[in-house]
Every structure is written in structure tokens, then in C-alpha cells.
C-alpha positions as a LaTeX table, in Angstrom:
\begin{tabular}{lrrr}
\hline
Residue & $x$ (\AA) & $y$ (\AA) & $z$ (\AA) \\
\hline
Met1 & 137.03 & 149.54 & 124.68 \\
Ala2 & 137.05 & 147.14 & 127.26 \\
Ser3 & 136.57 & 143.39 & 126.31 \\
Thr4 & 138.56 & 141.19 & 128.63 \\
Val5 & 136.40 & 138.49 & 130.36 \\
Leu6 & 137.48 & 137.63 & 134.16 \\
Val7 & 136.77 & 134.17 & 135.18 \\
Val8 & 136.67 & 133.50 & 138.50 \\
Thr9 & 137.25 & 130.08 & 139.92 \\
Ala10 & 139.19 & 126.79 & 140.86 \\
Leu11 & 141.52 & 125.36 & 137.95 \\
Glu12 & 139.16 & 121.90 & 138.31 \\
Asp13 & 136.46 & 123.79 & 137.51 \\
Val14 & 135.52 & 121.77 & 133.99 \\
Thr15 & 132.30 & 123.54 & 133.47 \\
Ala16 & 133.87 & 126.95 & 133.42 \\
Asp17 & 136.70 & 124.85 & 130.88 \\
Arg18 & 133.73 & 124.55 & 128.30 \\
Val19 & 132.89 & 128.18 & 128.82 \\
Val20 & 136.63 & 129.44 & 128.25 \\
Ala21 & 137.04 & 127.25 & 125.24 \\
Ala22 & 133.91 & 128.74 & 123.74 \\
Leu23 & 135.08 & 132.37 & 124.80 \\
Asn24 & 138.55 & 131.30 & 122.66 \\
Glu25 & 136.50 & 130.41 & 119.71 \\
Arg26 & 135.00 & 133.95 & 119.53 \\
Glu27 & 138.40 & 135.18 & 120.35 \\
Val28 & 137.23 & 137.09 & 123.23 \\
Pro29 & 140.21 & 137.82 & 125.67 \\
Val30 & 140.29 & 135.57 & 128.72 \\
Val31 & 142.08 & 135.49 & 131.89 \\
Arg32 & 141.41 & 132.82 & 134.61 \\
Val33 & 142.32 & 133.47 & 138.25 \\
Asp34 & 141.89 & 131.27 & 141.74 \\
Pro35 & 142.16 & 134.23 & 144.05 \\
Ala36 & 143.19 & 131.45 & 146.62 \\
Asp37 & 146.28 & 131.61 & 144.26 \\
Val38 & 147.73 & 134.61 & 145.73 \\
Gly39 & 151.31 & 135.16 & 146.33 \\
Pro40 & 153.76 & 134.42 & 143.41 \\
Ala41 & 151.26 & 132.67 & 141.23 \\
Leu42 & 148.97 & 135.74 & 141.53 \\
Met43 & 150.31 & 139.37 & 142.32 \\
Phe44 & 147.99 & 141.89 & 142.32 \\
Gly45 & 148.53 & 145.84 & 143.42 \\
Phe46 & 145.54 & 148.04 & 142.85 \\
Arg47 & 144.58 & 151.87 & 143.84 \\
Ile48 & 141.52 & 154.25 & 144.01 \\
Gly49 & 141.57 & 157.67 & 144.39 \\
Ala50 & 139.31 & 160.96 & 145.15 \\
Gly51 & 140.08 & 162.03 & 141.80 \\
Arg52 & 139.60 & 158.71 & 140.31 \\
Pro53 & 136.73 & 156.68 & 141.77 \\
Ala54 & 137.43 & 153.14 & 139.82 \\
Trp55 & 139.56 & 150.76 & 140.56 \\
Arg56 & 143.34 & 151.09 & 138.81 \\
Gly57 & 146.38 & 148.79 & 138.77 \\
Arg58 & 147.38 & 145.80 & 137.57 \\
Leu59 & 146.32 & 141.67 & 138.24 \\
Arg60 & 148.86 & 138.70 & 137.33 \\
Thr61 & 149.06 & 135.59 & 137.14 \\
Ala62 & 151.57 & 133.23 & 135.68 \\
Ser63 & 150.49 & 133.56 & 131.84 \\
Arg64 & 148.26 & 136.55 & 132.06 \\
Glu65 & 147.86 & 140.07 & 133.69 \\
Val66 & 144.88 & 142.40 & 133.01 \\
Glu67 & 144.12 & 146.17 & 134.73 \\
Pro68 & 140.74 & 146.82 & 135.95 \\
Gly69 & 139.75 & 149.16 & 133.23 \\
Glu70 & 140.58 & 146.17 & 130.88 \\
Val71 & 137.72 & 143.73 & 132.47 \\
Ala72 & 134.17 & 144.00 & 130.50 \\
Ala73 & 132.53 & 141.16 & 132.35 \\
Val74 & 133.08 & 138.66 & 134.92 \\
Tyr75 & 132.51 & 135.05 & 135.34 \\
Tyr76 & 132.15 & 134.13 & 138.96 \\
Arg77 & 131.99 & 130.25 & 139.20 \\
Arg78 & 133.70 & 128.26 & 142.03 \\
Pro79 & 137.02 & 129.69 & 143.55 \\
Thr80 & 138.83 & 127.86 & 145.78 \\
Pro81 & 138.61 & 129.35 & 149.55 \\
Tyr82 & 141.18 & 131.26 & 151.08 \\
Gly83 & 141.91 & 129.40 & 153.82 \\
Pro84 & 143.89 & 126.29 & 152.15 \\
Arg85 & 146.45 & 128.71 & 150.90 \\
Phe86 & 147.55 & 129.62 & 154.46 \\
Ala87 & 147.55 & 126.42 & 155.65 \\
His88 & 150.96 & 126.27 & 156.40 \\
Leu89 & 150.55 & 129.33 & 159.15 \\
Pro90 & 149.03 & 129.01 & 162.75 \\
Arg91 & 145.58 & 129.19 & 163.36 \\
Gln92 & 145.34 & 132.90 & 164.27 \\
Gln93 & 147.97 & 133.80 & 161.28 \\
Arg94 & 146.18 & 131.84 & 159.19 \\
Asp95 & 142.49 & 133.11 & 160.02 \\
Phe96 & 143.84 & 136.78 & 159.49 \\
Ala97 & 145.63 & 136.37 & 156.80 \\
Ala98 & 142.68 & 134.65 & 154.79 \\
Ala99 & 140.24 & 137.67 & 155.90 \\
Glu100 & 142.43 & 139.89 & 154.51 \\
Ala101 & 142.84 & 138.44 & 151.23 \\
Arg102 & 139.33 & 138.19 & 151.00 \\
His103 & 138.35 & 141.51 & 152.18 \\
Gly104 & 141.42 & 143.01 & 149.78 \\
Leu105 & 141.67 & 140.82 & 146.38 \\
Gly106 & 138.05 & 139.71 & 146.81 \\
Gly107 & 137.03 & 142.83 & 147.58 \\
Val108 & 138.44 & 144.79 & 144.50 \\
Leu109 & 137.20 & 141.78 & 142.28 \\
Asn110 & 133.87 & 142.28 & 143.64 \\
Ala111 & 133.91 & 145.77 & 143.06 \\
Leu112 & 134.64 & 146.45 & 139.82 \\
Ser113 & 133.19 & 149.44 & 138.04 \\
Gly114 & 130.69 & 149.12 & 134.73 \\
Val115 & 131.28 & 145.03 & 134.57 \\
Arg116 & 128.61 & 142.41 & 133.87 \\
Tyr117 & 128.92 & 140.15 & 136.21 \\
Val118 & 127.60 & 136.65 & 135.76 \\
Asn119 & 127.13 & 136.28 & 138.71 \\
His120 & 127.98 & 138.79 & 141.23 \\
Pro121 & 129.14 & 136.75 & 144.67 \\
Ala122 & 126.81 & 138.64 & 146.43 \\
Ala123 & 123.48 & 137.36 & 144.45 \\
Val124 & 125.11 & 133.94 & 144.37 \\
Ala125 & 125.32 & 133.98 & 148.03 \\
Arg126 & 122.04 & 135.24 & 147.98 \\
Ala127 & 120.63 & 132.32 & 145.70 \\
Glu128 & 122.08 & 129.59 & 147.26 \\
Ser129 & 119.97 & 129.68 & 150.58 \\
Lys130 & 117.69 & 127.01 & 150.00 \\
Pro131 & 114.88 & 127.91 & 153.00 \\
Ala132 & 114.94 & 131.66 & 151.13 \\
Gln133 & 114.50 & 130.25 & 147.54 \\
Leu134 & 111.60 & 127.50 & 148.82 \\
Arg135 & 109.92 & 130.77 & 150.27 \\
Arg136 & 110.18 & 132.47 & 146.78 \\
Leu137 & 108.82 & 129.51 & 145.09 \\
Ala138 & 105.99 & 128.97 & 147.41 \\
Arg139 & 105.13 & 132.55 & 146.92 \\
Leu140 & 105.32 & 132.56 & 143.30 \\
Gly141 & 102.75 & 129.29 & 143.02 \\
Leu142 & 104.98 & 126.69 & 141.98 \\
Arg143 & 104.85 & 123.33 & 144.03 \\
Ile144 & 106.82 & 122.46 & 146.76 \\
Pro145 & 107.51 & 119.15 & 148.99 \\
Pro146 & 107.29 & 119.88 & 152.01 \\
Thr147 & 110.29 & 120.75 & 153.60 \\
Ser148 & 112.16 & 120.99 & 157.34 \\
Phe149 & 115.24 & 122.54 & 158.63 \\
Gly150 & 117.01 & 122.04 & 161.79 \\
Leu151 & 117.24 & 134.50 & 141.55 \\
Val152 & 119.73 & 135.06 & 139.30 \\
Phe153 & 121.05 & 133.16 & 136.45 \\
Gly154 & 120.83 & 128.90 & 138.00 \\
Cys155 & 119.73 & 125.66 & 137.22 \\
Phe156 & 116.19 & 124.76 & 138.66 \\
Asp157 & 115.69 & 121.41 & 139.66 \\
Phe158 & 112.34 & 120.20 & 139.38 \\
Ala159 & 110.36 & 116.48 & 140.12 \\
Leu160 & 108.73 & 115.41 & 137.24 \\
Thr161 & 105.11 & 113.42 & 138.08 \\
Gly162 & 103.81 & 113.55 & 134.79 \\
Asp163 & 104.04 & 114.50 & 131.05 \\
Gly164 & 104.85 & 117.92 & 131.90 \\
Asp165 & 101.26 & 119.39 & 130.32 \\
Asp166 & 100.04 & 120.09 & 133.87 \\
Pro167 & 101.49 & 122.40 & 135.91 \\
Glu168 & 100.82 & 120.01 & 138.79 \\
His169 & 103.24 & 117.81 & 137.32 \\
Trp170 & 105.87 & 120.11 & 138.27 \\
Thr171 & 107.33 & 120.05 & 141.93 \\
Ala172 & 110.11 & 122.84 & 142.51 \\
Ile173 & 113.37 & 121.84 & 144.65 \\
Glu174 & 115.87 & 124.21 & 144.46 \\
Cys175 & 117.88 & 126.68 & 142.50 \\
Asn176 & 121.62 & 126.18 & 141.84 \\
Pro177 & 123.12 & 129.54 & 140.80 \\
Asn178 & 126.76 & 127.74 & 140.36 \\
Gly179 & 126.05 & 123.99 & 139.70 \\
Gln180 & 128.03 & 121.74 & 137.14 \\
Trp181 & 125.81 & 121.20 & 134.35 \\
Gly182 & 128.19 & 120.07 & 131.66 \\
Trp183 & 127.31 & 116.61 & 132.01 \\
Leu184 & 123.70 & 117.92 & 130.24 \\
Pro185 & 122.12 & 116.88 & 127.14 \\
Asp186 & 121.94 & 120.41 & 126.33 \\
Ala187 & 125.62 & 121.44 & 127.82 \\
Asp188 & 126.69 & 122.95 & 124.52 \\
Asp189 & 123.59 & 125.26 & 124.09 \\
Ile190 & 124.34 & 126.36 & 127.71 \\
Thr191 & 127.92 & 127.18 & 127.34 \\
Glu192 & 127.02 & 128.95 & 124.12 \\
Ala193 & 124.48 & 131.10 & 126.42 \\
Phe194 & 127.16 & 131.91 & 128.65 \\
Ala195 & 129.94 & 132.73 & 126.07 \\
Glu196 & 127.23 & 134.88 & 124.19 \\
Leu197 & 126.23 & 136.48 & 127.64 \\
Leu198 & 129.96 & 137.32 & 128.52 \\
Thr199 & 130.86 & 138.88 & 125.08 \\
Val200 & 130.43 & 142.29 & 125.84 \\
Glu201 & 132.41 & 145.68 & 125.31 \\
Arg202 & 132.63 & 148.36 & 127.70 \\
Lys203 & 133.10 & 152.07 & 126.26 \\
Gly204 & 135.85 & 154.16 & 127.91 \\
Arg205 & 137.34 & 153.92 & 131.32 \\
Pro206 & 135.37 & 155.43 & 134.33 \\
\hline
\end{tabular}
């Protein structure tokens, strides 16, 4: 049964560090990768065929390796953009290499079968649209500030104008699907909630 959590984020993500530590305490296998490390520090080979409709192969970092079928959950946080990895190349080659890496490695990581994503990159991208957020919040009947421009698991920001007992005291500002929350007073509870969500087992292999 698959139980590995694939953590997709940059090395400097201290918020992800908390969740990784909690998963380690639960003895959940964790593989942490930053797709922008593609090269000697991150090697991979994947294949798919008519008789096997799920991705197979192996992803290898300097300290870990994992097969797609071993992954039960993906914790998608804040990976480094691909561009800087190829900054030494001329512009046209750099753009081509970054696009190939994004569509190749990134495409496979975003299309694993039977995996729980927290959250899927496509959902994160939709949730990060502030205009769409404000429109949805207004449709839900929440108060929003007058705004001009020229939901998935996230952190909702509200402005509180009273003691909070009256809905009119709350003004919705935004939802940040991948914000830093390690500094909040209830960070330990949030950490455990993420670890609980990511601790899953996937039966069999597709």
C-alpha cells in the first residue's frame, strides 16, 4: 500500500518544514523535492503505455527516491520557478529548457493517479486569483472592501471591526491558498491538521 508523502516546495519553506517534522513523528515516509533542482540533484525517468494508464518510473533526489505508485499524497507548497535553474543559458534556450521541465517533470507530478493533493497546482492557481476570490466572497454574502484593479484549503484574511459577534463586524479581504502560517499562535494545530490530511494510504497500484 502506498503511503509516501511527496512534498513539493523550495528548500527555504519553513512552513513546510513544520509539516514534514509532524509527518516524521508519525513515521510517514516523506520525499521532499523542488522541481527546479532538475539536473544532477534531481533525476527522473517516467513512462506510460496503453496497457498501463498510470505513470511509472522513478524520481531521485540526493537523499531519497520514490516511484509514482508509492505516493499516496502530494503536499504542494511553494516550489522554486524553473527559470533560475537555467539562468546560465542564453534567453531562448533558457525559456525552452524551463518550459520543457515544467511540462515534463511538472506535468507528471501534477498527474499522479489516485493521489490526494493538498492542494493541486491547478486549484492553487485558481484560488490565487484575487478578483475571482472577491467576486465569490461577494456572491456568498460576505462583506468585502471596495476594490479596484488597473476555494480550496487556504488562509482567509478578514478585517474585524467589532467584537466579532455580528456578521457585519467581519469584512473578507482575501484567501491565500499557500500562505505562511508558521508564525500564527495556533500554528501547532494547523501543522497537525495538515499532517492528518496527508497521512493516507493508497490501496494497490492502478
